[in-house]
C-alpha positions as CSV (number, residue, x, y, z in Angstrom):
1,X,0.3,-0.1,-0.1
2,X,2.8,2.3,0.8
3,X,4.2,2.1,-2.7
4,X,0.7,3.0,-4.1
5,X,1.3,6.2,-2.0
6,X,4.8,6.9,-3.2
7,X,3.3,6.6,-6.9
8,X,1.0,9.3,-6.1
9,X,3.3,11.6,-4.6
10,X,5.6,10.8,-7.3
11,X,3.0,12.0,-10.0
12,X,2.2,15.5,-7.8
13,X,5.8,16.0,-6.7
14,X,5.4,15.6,-3.2
15,X,8.1,17.0,-1.4
16,X,9.2,14.9,1.8
17,X,6.6,12.2,0.3
18,X,7.6,9.5,2.9
19,X,6.9,11.8,5.9
20,X,3.5,13.0,4.0
21,X,2.8,9.3,3.6
22,X,3.4,8.4,7.2
23,X,1.5,11.7,8.5
24,X,-1.7,10.5,6.3
25,X,-1.1,6.6,7.5
26,X,-1.5,8.0,11.0
27,X,-4.2,10.3,10.3
28,X,-6.2,7.7,8.6
29,X,-5.3,4.7,10.7
30,X,-3.5,3.0,7.9
31,X,0.0,2.7,9.4
32,X,-0.5,-0.9,10.2
33,X,-1.5,-1.7,6.2
34,X,1.6,0.5,4.9
35,X,3.5,-3.1,3.6
36,X,0.5,-4.9,2.8
37,X,-0.4,-5.5,-0.5
38,X,-3.3,-3.0,-2.1
39,X,-5.0,-6.3,-3.4
40,X,-5.1,-7.9,0.3
41,X,-7.2,-4.7,1.3
42,X,-10.9,-4.8,2.4
43,X,-13.5,-2.5,0.8
44,X,-13.3,-0.4,3.7
45,X,-9.3,0.1,3.9
46,X,-9.0,0.8,0.2
47,X,-11.7,3.5,0.7
48,X,-8.9,5.2,3.5
49,X,-6.3,4.5,0.9
50,X,-8.1,6.3,-1.7
51,X,-8.5,8.9,0.5
52,X,-4.9,9.4,1.5
53,X,-4.6,9.5,-2.4
54,X,-6.6,12.2,-3.1
55,X,-5.0,14.1,0.1
56,X,-1.6,13.3,-0.6
57,X,-0.8,16.8,-2.1
58,X,-2.8,19.0,0.0
59,X,-5.2,19.8,-2.2
60,X,-7.1,23.4,-2.3
61,X,-10.0,21.3,-4.0
62,X,-10.9,17.8,-2.9
63,X,-13.2,15.8,-5.2
64,X,-15.4,13.0,-3.6
65,X,-17.4,10.5,-5.1
66,X,-19.3,8.8,-2.6
67,X,-16.5,9.0,0.1
68,X,-17.9,6.5,2.5
69,X,-20.3,4.1,0.7
70,X,-17.9,1.0,1.5
71,X,-17.7,1.7,5.2
72,X,-19.7,0.3,7.9
73,X,-21.5,3.0,10.0
74,X,-18.9,3.8,12.3
75,X,-16.0,3.9,10.1
76,X,-18.2,6.1,7.8
77,X,-19.1,8.5,10.9
78,X,-15.4,8.7,11.5
79,X,-14.5,9.6,7.9
80,X,-16.9,12.3,8.1
81,X,-15.7,13.9,11.2
82,X,-12.5,13.5,9.7
83,X,-13.2,15.4,6.5
84,X,-14.9,17.9,8.6
85,X,-11.9,18.9,10.8
86,X,-9.6,18.6,7.4
87,X,-11.9,21.3,6.0
88,X,-11.5,23.4,8.9
89,X,-8.0,22.9,9.2
90,X,-6.8,23.8,5.9
91,X,-9.6,25.4,4.5
92,X,-9.9,23.5,1.2
93,X,-13.2,23.0,-0.5
94,X,-15.0,20.0,-0.7
95,X,-17.2,18.9,-3.8
96,X,-18.9,16.0,-3.0
97,X,-21.1,13.6,-5.0
98,X,-23.3,11.5,-2.7
99,X,-26.6,9.5,-2.2
100,X,-26.3,9.7,1.3
101,X,-28.2,12.8,2.2
102,X,-27.0,12.7,6.0
103,X,-23.7,12.8,4.8
104,X,-24.5,15.6,2.5
105,X,-26.1,17.3,5.3
106,X,-23.6,17.3,7.3
107,X,-20.5,18.0,4.9
108,X,-22.0,20.7,2.6
109,X,-22.8,24.3,2.8
110,X,-24.4,24.3,-0.2
111,X,-26.3,21.6,-2.5
112,X,-27.2,21.1,-6.5
113,X,-29.7,18.5,-6.7
114,X,-29.4,16.7,-9.8
115,X,-32.5,14.2,-11.7
116,X,-31.5,12.9,-14.7
117,X,-28.3,14.8,-15.2
118,X,-30.1,18.0,-14.8
119,X,-29.7,20.5,-11.8
120,X,-33.3,20.8,-10.1
121,X,-32.7,23.2,-7.2
122,X,-30.0,24.3,-5.1
123,X,-28.9,25.8,-1.8
124,X,-27.8,25.6,1.4
125,X,-29.3,22.5,3.5
126,X,-31.5,24.9,5.6
127,X,-32.9,26.7,2.7
128,X,-33.7,23.5,1.1
129,X,-35.4,22.1,4.2
130,X,-37.5,25.1,4.3
131,X,-38.2,25.7,0.9
132,X,-40.0,21.8,0.7
133,X,-41.0,22.0,4.3
134,X,-39.2,18.6,5.3
135,X,-37.2,17.8,8.2
136,X,-34.2,16.2,6.5
137,X,-32.4,16.1,3.1
138,X,-33.3,12.2,2.3
139,X,-37.1,13.7,2.1
140,X,-36.2,16.7,-0.2
141,X,-34.2,14.2,-2.4
142,X,-37.1,11.7,-2.5
143,X,-39.7,14.5,-3.3
144,X,-37.6,15.6,-6.3
145,X,-36.7,12.2,-7.1
146,X,-40.3,11.7,-7.6
147,X,-41.0,14.7,-9.1
148,X,-43.4,16.2,-6.4
149,X,-43.9,20.0,-6.5
150,X,-42.7,22.3,-4.1
151,X,-46.1,22.7,-2.9
152,X,-44.8,22.9,0.6
153,X,-43.1,26.1,-0.2
154,X,-43.9,28.9,2.1
155,X,-45.8,31.8,0.6
């Protein structure tokens, strides 16, 4: 696994690559896996390695596609918390694609809702909840997916 991270560090010309790999391995609880071949990792471990690869060069914009999809609930919650802290510490922006509306609500300040590849609504989590008169984004998502009009919008 460490070799995999070295390749990405080389591609991005990361200075002090070994230090950065060790830092990410510690932060993402991968240290004991550094010598393990990538093919022997569990789905959850592979997800955390993918996150380490995405972070190896300290990007200003982090693109994440379903970052916790293969994780058990506890690990998924841990990763979401880690991402919140990372964003707060570094100031990076996160562009997140996810069907997990609780994750979207927790990690996103602005949401763009898509239906069949087209933007159908957008706003902050609070604004969308108010607009649709719903308690959570899962309900908003279902309303949009089912083509329900925003008849719950306050006048």
